[in-house]
C-alpha positions, 0 to 999 in steps of 0.5 A: 304520642304513646300512652306512657308518655301521656301518663308522665306528662300527667304525673309531672303536671300534677307534681308542678301544680301541687305546691301551687295549690297549698300556696295559701296555706304555707309561706313561700321562700325565694326564688332562684336561677342556677346556671351551670355547665354539664359533663355527660357520662353516657352508657357504654352500650351508647358508645358516646364520648364522656365530657363537658358537653353543654349547659343547663339552667334550673329555675326554682322556688323554695317552700317550706324549710326543706324543699325546693321545686325546679324546672330545668333546661339543658342542651348538649352536644354529645359525640360518639357512634350512633346506630343508623340502619343497623350500622354503627356511624361516628356522628354527634347529637344534639340533646334538649333536656326538659325536666321538673324536679323536687329537691329535698335539702338537708339544711338549706340555710347552712353554708354547706347544704346537701340535697337529693333530687328527683323528677320527670322529664322530656328529651329530644335528640337530633341526629346530624348524620341522618337528620333523624329525631327521637323524643322520649320521656325521662326520669332522673334521681340525683344528689348535690352540694351547694356552698353559700359562703357567709360573704355571699348574700345571695350567691352560692356554688352548686354542684350535682350528679344525676342519673338519667333514664330515657324511655322508649318502647323497645330500648332504654338508655341511661346517662350520668350528668354532673353539673357545676355552676352558680346559684343566684337567689332573688325575692324575699325569703320567708320562712 
């Protein structure tokens, strides 16, 4: 495991533990789960096909009135051309995306809530043409809109767009990922 990946894992672990250490001093809000389908727009130099490619599930917890912390699990199958032994070969890749994100809400209690997000993660790529696998740390930045109509007490529609950067020693890549789904909140809300 290279040093940059170990450093990113350490930072992600600390980011996850920070709100837990403040639990006794602050009131926590409700939990939520947000499944969605995702559209992937890959970097042109990667020669991947853009389109609906998979799903993601976000598990989160609101804290304070403006912040949420969530973990994300995503899975995609992306078709395109991949470099194998110096040549471009048509194939598909299976992508596992694990990340931890912090969300900053404009007004979490409003019917339309805009939010910004950022986080660190881990990507695992499996190529079918040669059975190869790549694992790399990642970073993501994005924004989203959550619509919770007044008649839907714990259910909301959610869409977000993320810029995802994958790190490797000699090559970095980027993708744009758009998710469209629902968010279901549960647990007692304390404000």
